[in-house]
C-alpha positions in Angstrom: 305.0 32.5 23.8 306.3 32.8 20.3 304.2 33.8 17.3 304.4 30.4 15.7 303.0 28.8 18.9 300.0 31.1 18.7 299.5 30.5 15.0 299.9 26.7 15.2 297.7 26.4 18.4 294.2 25.1 18.4 291.2 26.5 20.1 289.7 24.4 22.9 286.1 24.3 24.0 286.6 27.0 26.6 287.8 29.7 24.3 291.5 29.3 25.2 294.4 28.7 22.8 296.1 25.3 23.2 299.6 24.8 21.7 302.1 22.0 22.1 303.7 23.7 25.1 301.5 26.5 26.2 297.9 27.0 27.2 296.8 30.7 27.1 294.0 31.6 29.4 292.3 35.0 29.9 291.3 36.5 33.2 289.1 39.6 33.5 290.3 42.5 35.6 287.2 44.4 36.9 287.0 48.1 37.6 287.6 49.2 41.2 284.4 49.1 43.2 283.0 52.6 43.8 282.2 53.5 47.4 279.1 55.1 48.8 279.4 58.6 50.0 279.8 62.3 49.0 283.2 63.5 47.7 286.0 62.4 50.0 283.5 61.5 52.8 283.0 57.8 52.1 283.3 56.1 55.6 283.0 52.3 56.0 279.7 52.4 57.9 278.0 53.9 54.8 279.0 51.0 52.6 276.3 48.8 54.2 273.8 50.9 52.3 275.6 50.4 49.0 273.1 48.2 47.3 270.1 48.4 45.0 267.6 47.8 47.8 268.7 51.0 49.4 268.6 52.8 46.1 265.1 51.5 45.6 264.1 52.9 49.0 265.3 56.4 48.0 263.7 56.0 44.6 260.4 55.1 46.3 260.7 58.2 48.6 261.3 60.4 45.6 258.3 58.8 43.9 256.2 59.5 47.0 257.1 63.2 47.0 256.5 63.6 43.2 253.3 61.5 43.4 252.0 63.8 46.2 252.5 66.8 44.0 250.6 65.4 40.9 247.5 64.4 42.8 247.6 67.5 44.9 247.8 69.7 41.8 244.8 67.9 40.2 242.9 68.1 43.5 243.4 71.8 43.9 243.0 72.6 40.2 239.3 73.7 40.5 240.1 75.8 43.5 242.9 77.5 41.6 240.5 78.2 38.7 238.0 79.8 41.2 240.7 81.7 43.1 242.1 83.4 40.0 238.9 83.2 37.9 240.4 81.3 34.9 238.7 78.9 32.5 239.6 75.2 32.2 241.4 75.6 28.9 243.7 78.2 30.5 244.5 75.9 33.4 245.2 73.2 30.7 247.7 75.5 29.1 249.4 76.1 32.5 249.5 72.4 33.1 251.2 71.8 29.8 253.9 74.4 30.2 256.1 71.9 32.2 256.2 69.6 29.1 257.6 72.5 27.0 260.7 72.8 29.2 260.8 69.0 29.5 261.1 68.8 25.7 263.9 71.4 25.7 266.2 69.4 28.0 265.2 65.8 27.7 267.7 64.8 24.9 270.5 66.6 26.7 269.7 64.8 29.9 269.4 61.4 28.3 272.5 61.7 26.1 275.0 63.5 28.4 273.6 62.9 31.9 272.8 59.3 31.1 276.5 58.7 30.4 277.6 60.6 33.5 277.0 60.1 37.2 273.3 59.3 37.1 272.6 59.5 40.9 274.1 63.0 41.1 271.9 64.1 38.2 268.9 62.6 39.9 269.7 64.6 43.0 270.0 67.9 41.0 266.7 67.2 39.1 264.8 66.4 42.2 266.0 69.5 44.0 264.9 71.7 41.1 261.5 69.9 41.3 261.3 70.8 45.0 262.0 74.5 44.2 259.3 74.4 41.5 256.7 73.0 43.9 257.5 75.7 46.4 257.0 78.3 43.7 253.4 77.1 43.1 252.4 78.6 46.5 253.6 82.1 45.7 250.6 83.5 43.8 248.6 83.5 47.1 251.1 86.0 48.4 250.1 88.7 45.8 246.4 87.7 45.3 243.7 90.0 46.8 241.9 88.8 49.8 239.2 86.2 49.1 235.8 87.7 50.1 233.4 84.8 50.9 230.8 86.7 52.9 228.6 89.3 51.3 230.7 92.4 51.9 229.3 95.8 52.5 230.1 99.1 50.7 230.6 102.3 52.8 228.9 105.4 51.7 230.0 109.0 52.1 227.7 109.6 55.1 229.4 106.6 56.9 226.4 104.3 56.3 226.8 101.0 54.5 224.8 98.5 52.4 225.0 94.9 51.2 226.3 94.4 47.6 224.4 91.3 46.6 220.8 92.3 47.2 218.5 94.6 45.2 220.1 98.0 45.0 219.0 101.5 44.0 220.5 103.2 41.0 222.6 105.4 43.2 224.0 102.4 45.1 224.8 100.6 41.9 226.7 103.6 40.6 228.7 103.7 43.8 229.8 100.1 43.3 230.7 100.9 39.6 232.8 103.9 40.7 234.8 101.6 43.1 235.3 99.1 40.3 236.8 101.7 38.0 239.5 102.1 40.6 240.0 98.5 41.6 239.7 96.7 38.3 243.2 97.6 36.9 244.8 96.4 40.2 242.9 93.1 40.0 244.0 92.5 36.4 247.7 93.2 37.3 247.6 90.8 40.3 246.0 88.0 38.2 248.7 88.5 35.6 251.4 87.9 38.1 249.6 84.9 39.4 249.6 83.4 35.9 253.2 84.3 35.5 254.3 82.6 38.7 252.3 79.5 38.0 254.0 79.4 34.5 257.5 79.8 36.0 256.8 77.0 38.5 255.7 74.7 35.6 258.8 75.5 33.6 261.0 74.6 36.6 259.0 71.5 37.2 259.5 70.3 33.6 263.3 70.7 33.9 263.5 69.1 37.3 261.4 66.0 36.6 263.3 65.1 33.4 266.2 63.4 35.2 264.0 61.1 37.4 261.9 60.2 34.3 264.8 59.4 32.0 267.6 58.2 34.3 266.1 56.3 37.3 264.5 53.3 35.6 267.5 52.6 33.3 269.8 52.8 36.3 267.8 50.2 38.1 267.6 48.0 35.0 271.4 48.2 34.6 272.2 47.2 38.2 269.8 44.3 39.0 269.4 40.8 37.7 267.1 40.6 34.8 264.8 38.0 36.6 264.3 40.6 39.4 263.5 43.5 37.1 259.7 43.1 37.2 259.7 43.2 41.0 262.0 46.2 41.2 259.9 48.1 38.7 256.7 47.2 40.5 258.1 48.1 43.9 259.5 51.3 42.5 256.1 52.1 41.1 254.5 51.9 44.6 256.2 55.2 45.5 254.2 56.8 42.8 251.1 55.3 44.3 251.7 55.8 48.0 252.7 59.4 47.1 249.4 60.2 45.4 247.5 58.7 48.3 249.4 61.0 50.7 248.7 63.9 48.2 245.0 63.2 48.3 244.8 63.2 52.0 246.9 66.3 52.2 244.7 68.0 49.6 241.6 67.0 51.5 242.9 68.6 54.6 244.2 71.8 53.0 241.0 72.3 51.0 238.9 71.7 54.1 240.9 74.6 55.7 239.8 78.1 54.8 242.2 80.1 52.7 242.5 82.7 55.4 244.0 80.9 58.3 243.2 83.7 60.7 239.5 83.9 60.2 237.0 81.4 58.6 233.6 82.6 57.4 230.3 81.1 58.6 229.7 79.0 55.4 230.0 75.3 54.7 232.5 73.7 52.4 229.8 72.9 49.8 229.0 76.6 49.5 230.3 77.9 46.2 231.9 80.8 48.0 234.2 78.5 50.0 237.9 78.7 49.2 240.3 76.1 50.7 243.9 76.8 51.6 245.2 75.4 48.3 248.7 76.8 48.7 249.6 75.0 52.0 250.2 71.6 50.4 252.7 72.9 47.9 254.8 74.2 50.8 254.8 70.8 52.5 255.5 68.8 49.4 258.2 71.2 48.2 260.1 70.9 51.5 259.9 67.1 51.5 261.1 66.9 47.9 264.2 69.0 48.5 265.2 66.9 51.5 264.8 63.6 49.7 266.9 64.9 46.8 270.1 65.0 48.9 269.9 61.2 49.5 270.7 60.5 45.8 274.1 62.1 46.3 275.4 59.2 48.4 275.1 56.5 45.6 278.0 55.6 43.3 277.9 55.9 39.5 277.6 52.1 39.2 276.5 49.6 41.8 278.3 46.8 39.9 281.3 47.1 37.5 279.7 47.7 34.2 282.5 46.5 31.9 285.7 44.6 32.6 288.7 47.0 32.7 290.8 44.5 30.7 291.9 40.9 30.3 295.3 39.6 31.4 296.7 36.9 29.2 298.9 34.2 30.9 300.8 31.3 29.4 300.7 28.0 31.2 303.7 25.8 30.2 303.3 22.1 30.3 306.2 19.7 30.7 306.4 16.1 29.5 304.7 14.9 32.7 301.8 17.3 32.4 303.1 19.7 35.2 302.2 23.3 34.6 304.3 26.4 35.0 302.6 29.8 34.6 304.3 32.8 33.0 302.8 36.1 32.2 303.5 36.7 28.6 301.4 39.8 27.6 300.3 43.0 29.1 296.6 43.9 29.9 294.1 43.8 27.0 292.0 46.9 27.1 288.3 46.1 26.4 287.2 49.7 26.4 289.2 52.9 26.0 288.7 54.9 29.2 289.3 58.3 27.6 286.3 60.5 27.7 285.0 61.4 24.4 285.1 65.1 23.5 281.9 67.2 23.6 282.0 67.4 19.8 282.2 63.6 19.5 279.3 63.2 21.9 277.1 65.6 19.9 278.1 63.8 16.7 276.8 60.6 18.2 273.2 61.8 18.7 272.1 61.7 15.1 273.6 58.2 14.7 271.8 56.9 17.9 268.5 58.6 16.9 268.7 56.9 13.5 269.1 53.5 15.2 266.0 54.2 17.2 263.8 55.5 14.3 264.5 52.5 12.1 263.2 50.2 14.9 259.5 49.7 14.0 258.5 48.2 17.3 260.0 51.2 19.1 258.0 53.5 16.8 254.8 51.6 17.4 255.2 51.7 21.2 256.0 55.4 21.0 252.9 56.1 18.9 250.8 54.1 21.4 252.2 56.2 24.3 251.3 59.4 22.5 247.8 58.3 21.7 247.1 56.8 25.1 248.5 59.8 27.1 246.7 62.3 24.9 243.4 61.5 26.6 244.6 60.1 29.9 246.7 63.2 30.8 243.6 65.4 30.2 241.1 63.2 31.8 243.0 62.6 35.0 243.8 66.3 35.4 240.2 67.2 35.4 238.7 64.1 37.0 238.3 65.8 40.5 236.6 68.7 38.9 234.2 66.4 37.1 233.3 64.7 40.4 232.8 68.1 42.1 230.4 69.4 39.5 228.6 66.3 38.3 228.1 64.6 41.7 227.8 67.9 43.7 230.8 67.4 46.0 233.1 69.8 47.8 236.6 70.1 46.3 238.0 68.2 49.3 235.5 65.3 48.9 236.0 65.1 45.1 239.8 65.0 45.4 239.6 62.4 48.2 237.3 60.0 46.4 239.0 60.3 43.0 242.5 59.9 44.5 241.8 57.0 46.8 239.8 55.0 44.2 242.5 55.6 41.6 245.5 54.9 43.8 244.2 51.7 45.4 243.2 50.3 42.0 246.4 51.2 40.2 248.6 50.0 43.1 246.9 46.7 43.3 246.9 46.3 39.5 250.7 47.0 39.2 251.6 44.7 42.1 249.4 41.8 40.9 250.6 42.3 37.3 254.2 42.2 38.4 253.7 39.0 40.3 251.8 37.4 37.4 254.6 38.2 35.0 257.3 36.9 37.3 255.5 33.7 38.5 254.2 32.7 35.0 257.4 33.9 33.4 255.7 35.9 30.7 257.6 36.6 27.6 257.1 39.6 25.3 254.3 37.8 23.5 252.3 37.3 26.7 253.1 40.8 27.9 252.0 42.3 24.7 248.8 40.3 24.7 248.1 41.4 28.3 248.5 45.1 27.1 246.0 44.5 24.3 243.4 43.0 26.5 243.9 45.7 29.2 243.6 48.5 26.6 240.4 47.1 25.1 238.7 46.7 28.5 239.6 50.3 29.4 238.0 51.6 26.2 234.8 49.7 27.0 234.7 51.1 30.5 234.8 54.7 29.2 231.8 53.9 27.0 229.9 52.6 30.1 230.8 55.8 32.1 228.9 57.8 29.5 225.6 56.6 30.9 226.4 57.1 34.6 224.4 60.2 35.4 223.3 62.3 38.3 220.4 64.8 38.6 221.5 68.4 38.1 220.7 71.4 40.3 217.8 73.4 39.2 219.0 77.0 38.5 216.4 79.5 37.5 217.5 80.7 34.1 216.6 80.4 30.4 218.6 79.2 27.5 219.5 81.9 25.0 220.1 81.6 21.3 223.8 81.1 21.8 223.1 78.0 24.1 224.2 80.1 27.1 222.1 80.6 30.2 220.6 84.0 31.1 219.9 84.8 34.7 218.9 88.5 34.1 215.1 88.8 33.9 212.7 91.6 33.4 211.7 91.1 37.1 215.2 92.2 38.2 215.5 95.2 36.0 214.8 97.5 39.0 217.4 95.7 41.2 220.5 96.7 39.1 221.9 93.1 39.2 224.2 93.5 36.2 227.8 92.5 37.2 226.8 91.1 40.5 229.0 88.3 41.8 227.8 84.7 42.0 226.2 84.0 45.4 223.4 81.4 44.9 220.3 81.3 47.1 217.7 78.6 47.5 213.9 78.7 47.5 213.4 75.7 49.8 209.7 75.5 49.0 210.3 74.7 45.4 213.9 73.5 45.3 214.9 76.1 42.8 218.2 78.0 43.1 218.9 81.6 42.0 222.1 83.2 40.8 222.2 85.7 43.7 219.8 87.4 46.2 219.5 90.2 43.8 218.4 87.9 41.0 215.8 86.5 43.3 214.6 90.0 43.9 215.5 90.1 47.6 215.8 93.5 49.2 216.0 92.5 52.9 218.8 90.7 54.7 218.0 88.9 58.0 220.1 87.6 60.8 222.4 84.6 60.4 222.0 81.4 62.3 223.9 78.1 62.0 226.2 79.6 59.3 223.3 80.3 57.0 222.1 83.7 55.9 218.4 84.3 55.1 216.6 86.8 52.9 213.1 88.1 52.7 210.6 90.0 50.6 212.0 88.3 47.5 209.8 89.4 44.6 211.1 87.3 41.7 210.4 83.7 42.9 208.7 81.2 40.6 206.4 78.4 41.7 207.4 74.7 41.9 206.0 73.8 38.5 208.7 75.8 36.7 211.1 73.8 34.6 214.3 74.7 32.8 212.6 74.6 29.4 210.0 77.2 30.6 210.6 80.9 29.8 211.8 83.3 32.4 209.1 84.0 34.9 207.6 87.5 34.9 205.5 88.3 37.9 202.1 90.1 37.4 202.0 93.8 37.5 199.9 93.9 40.7 202.6 91.8 42.5 203.1 93.0 46.1 204.9 91.5 49.1 204.7 92.1 52.8 207.3 94.6 54.0 207.9 93.0 57.3 208.2 89.2 57.2 207.1 87.0 60.1 209.9 84.9 61.7 209.7 81.7 63.7 212.3 79.3 65.1 212.2 75.7 64.1 214.8 73.0 64.9 217.4 75.7 65.6 217.2 77.1 62.1 215.8 80.5 61.3 212.9 80.3 58.8 211.0 83.3 57.4 207.5 83.1 56.2 206.9 85.5 53.3 203.2 85.8 52.3 203.0 86.5 48.6 199.5 87.7 47.8 199.6 87.0 44.1 200.4 83.4 44.5 199.0 82.8 48.0 201.9 80.6 49.2 204.7 80.6 51.7 208.4 80.4 51.0 211.8 80.2 52.8 214.8 81.8 51.2 218.3 81.0 52.3 221.9 81.4 51.1 223.4 78.5 49.1 222.3 75.9 46.5 219.2 73.8 47.0 220.5 70.3 47.9 219.1 67.4 46.0 220.3 64.6 48.3 222.6 61.7 47.4 223.3 60.3 44.0 223.3 56.6 43.4 225.2 57.0 40.2 228.3 58.1 42.1 228.9 54.6 43.5 228.4 53.1 40.0 231.0 55.6 38.7 233.4 54.6 41.5 233.1 50.9 40.9 233.5 51.1 37.1 236.4 53.5 37.2 238.2 51.4 39.9 237.9 48.3 37.9 239.3 49.7 34.7 242.1 51.4 36.5 243.0 48.1 38.2 243.0 46.3 34.8 244.9 49.1 33.1 247.8 48.8 35.7 248.2 45.0 35.3 250.8 45.1 32.5 252.8 48.0 34.0 256.0 46.2 34.8 255.8 44.1 31.6 255.3 47.3 29.6 258.5 48.8 31.1 260.5 45.6 30.4 259.2 45.5 26.9 260.1 49.1 26.3 263.7 48.5 27.4 264.2 45.2 25.5 263.0 46.3 22.1 266.1 48.6 21.8 269.8 48.0 22.0 271.2 48.1 25.6 273.2 51.2 25.0 270.1 53.1 23.8 267.9 52.4 26.8 268.3 55.9 28.3 268.0 57.7 24.9 264.9 55.6 24.0 263.3 56.6 27.2 264.1 60.2 26.5 262.7 60.1 23.0 259.5 58.5 24.1 258.9 61.1 26.8 259.9 63.9 24.4 257.4 62.7 21.8 254.7 62.0 24.4 255.2 65.5 25.8 254.9 67.1 22.3 251.9 65.1 21.1 250.2 64.1 24.3 251.0 65.9 27.6 251.1 69.4 26.0 247.9 69.2 23.9 246.1 66.7 26.2 245.1 69.0 29.1 244.4 71.8 26.7 242.1 69.7 24.5 240.3 68.4 27.6 240.0 71.9 29.0 238.4 73.0 25.7 236.0 70.1 25.8 234.9 71.0 29.3 234.6 74.7 28.5 232.4 73.9 25.5 229.8 72.5 27.9 229.7 75.6 30.0 226.3 77.3 30.1 227.0 80.2 32.5 230.3 82.0 33.0 231.0 83.9 36.2 230.9 87.7 36.0 233.2 89.2 38.5 232.2 92.1 40.7 233.7 94.6 38.2 232.4 92.9 35.1 235.4 90.7 34.1 234.7 87.3 32.8 235.7 84.6 35.2 235.5 80.8 35.6 232.6 78.7 34.6 229.8 78.4 37.1 227.2 76.1 35.5 227.9 73.2 33.1 225.4 71.2 31.0 226.1 68.0 32.9 224.7 65.7 30.3 226.9 67.2 27.6 229.9 67.3 29.9 229.5 63.6 30.8 229.1 62.4 27.2 231.8 64.6 25.6 234.5 63.8 28.2 234.0 60.0 28.1 233.2 59.6 24.4 236.4 61.5 23.5 238.5 59.3 25.7 236.8 56.1 24.6 237.3 56.7 20.9 241.0 57.7 21.2 241.7 54.7 23.5 240.1 52.4 20.9 242.6 53.8 18.3 245.4 53.1 20.8 244.2 49.4 20.9 245.1 49.1 17.2 248.7 50.1 18.0 248.8 47.5 20.8 247.8 44.8 18.4 250.5 45.8 16.0 253.1 45.6 18.7 251.8 42.2 19.7 252.3 40.9 16.2 255.8 42.2 16.0 257.1 40.9 19.3 255.5 37.5 19.3 258.8 35.8 18.6 261.0 37.9 20.9 262.4 36.7 24.2 263.3 38.5 27.4 266.9 38.1 28.6 265.7 36.3 31.7 264.4 33.5 29.5 268.1 32.5 29.0 270.6 31.2 31.5 271.5 33.9 34.0 275.3 33.4 33.5 274.8 34.5 29.9 273.1 37.8 30.6 276.1 39.4 32.2 278.2 39.6 29.0 279.1 43.1 27.8 279.3 44.4 24.3 283.0 45.0 23.2 284.1 46.2 19.9 287.6 47.6 20.4 289.7 44.6 21.7 293.3 45.4 21.1 295.5 42.8 19.6 298.7 41.8 21.4 301.5 40.3 19.2 301.8 36.6 19.6 298.5 36.2 21.5 295.2 35.4 19.9 292.2 37.4 21.2 289.4 35.7 23.1 286.9 34.2 20.7 283.6 36.0 20.7 280.3 34.5 19.5 278.6 37.3 17.7 275.5 37.6 15.6 275.4 40.6 13.4 272.6 43.1 13.7 270.6 43.0 10.5 268.3 45.8 9.7 266.5 47.3 6.7 264.3 50.3 7.3 262.5 49.9 4.0 261.6 46.2 4.3 258.8 45.4 6.7 259.6 41.7 6.6 263.3 42.1 7.6 264.6 40.2 10.6 266.4 42.0 13.4 268.7 39.9 15.5 269.7 41.3 18.9 272.6 39.4 20.5 275.4 40.3 22.9 278.9 39.0 22.1 280.5 37.0 24.9 283.2 34.4 25.5 282.4 30.9 24.1 281.2 28.7 26.9 279.4 25.5 27.3 275.7 26.0 27.0 273.5 28.0 24.7 274.6 31.4 23.4 272.4 34.5 24.3 270.5 35.2 21.1 267.5 37.5 21.3 265.6 37.5 18.1 263.0 40.1 17.1 261.0 40.0 13.9 260.6 43.6 12.8 
């Protein structure tokens, strides 16, 4: 075709050039379809699995393994605190370490790995995650043996004595001498335990970055827009089934004693019980490593992402209208296939970041994420511990109830919300409104949880001037109880518990029956009229007790009658806390928390769609990375630390280990704990509601891609179409992107250029 023909030709309605003799049409030549497999091993039978449904299955399996870890970690957190005697703020710091490494690599993963072979990077990241989870179990290998039973101390003359009862000065000195030898070893072992947990968290932060940043954009790029909510919702189920499996695994492991060879004669509700917390990490780590290999089989793209070129052909017409086709030009390259240099890729980061940070809707959504996750990350990390202490549950029970209630509510909410958004064809306006209502209702629920209480155990102690409890009394001065480990005993006649047999003034240990140890001749017991506000009880000077208690069997339990002459009453003293029975407030807590978690999960899929649609298509991966980076910096790192500090501020009695070192908290002011935890979360969640309202105002005129004809959503952005002499390029309908970072009323128009066709042009408008 000659140049004049092209210049004198006219454009028809289909985007082709019509001249007197030639009609130039354009045909797209797509990229070769990538096969499913590893390396050169890509057999035909594997190609049946080359679809997004199979990728979704692997994505769900990966989500299950990761979800198992997070709930298992939260479930075993209180056991880890007790095992290594660390306060909640320290465990919060350990929990936040993974976000430090996540911040260090997230931009690299998003910018470079996001443009590479994403399934391979997903496999690498998930494998590192598996290694990290396995590392969590290693501190148990170097930790000293957990002593649950009251151990004995051998003397030079081969005799022995119990360590937790009233002792003479000589016996107390013998224990102190042993401590001077053992204390440095104990501190060294605890340091290595902290170090290994920190290394595991660092690896975890690196490994989980790829699944967080790359998986969802990969799904979004390879499925039809109208199916995106369903894929997101189904993909999210893996992160719900996984937590449920993690809860059940945690319940089983924490119900198994830490020493698999020999379990003591104590119940799981006994504070000396220690579950096999490390077993679950071994199971989850192995599963994660195996699932990671499945990602390697998937291709870089499921569907050709961009046309490889356009071939121009001339169609010659004779006088009778007959057509003769001649190829008159070579291929028109739409995108240069040369890989950009590393320098050019680095140079593109500031430009892309600027494009994100002038997007006000993106900034508002990111701020909302940070505010929301600041409290949620901390609250959910310590929720099992709250149930354990406030509702007097064993670690296994607390983890099981917290996990099952949360998982079922969130899973149901996510699925129902995805169906609602799909069936009712919610747009950004409706999705943003759903987010606002959900956020407001969650805030109200946290305010309600402040008043759901449960009676506390009655521990014999007094409140000192520093608001800390004191369990050492003048009555126990002769028992040398300083530095004695926590081993509570119960006076069943009054329902009052004591810090240890020594603090109850018990010098005699009796036989064990039905896993319960009993003590007699306890000289520091108070009567049933004692209250926490009363001063420490001081027995009268003429106090005496029978040397030999009278024993009798009743209902297969061994009871001991101790006649105390000064008070003329009988008492039974046994190992363990005094049980108060059930707590009706627990079911109220479960119902309220289940409801707000269900409501909070309703807008999940819409929230994901909104987050991807408020940025340009080529920035989806980077936007996800920036959001997770900022959320890690301002939410996931400080969140557990702040919540741990809030919990520690309500501690009234810290554990004193056998050799005098400060350990984990033993007794909390439950009223203060309940109010501080939920008031903190409720106030911050209310602030997050304001950000949700702002986003709703900004996106009220925006449309999702699926609101437009499906044929128009497959167009690709092209900016470097090469001109061929004598042939006009395909006509593109474009709408320029207008943006002004300093003008809040400026209008931002998001549109994707495409060949002119009959029908409406894809034109997504956002008021920014």
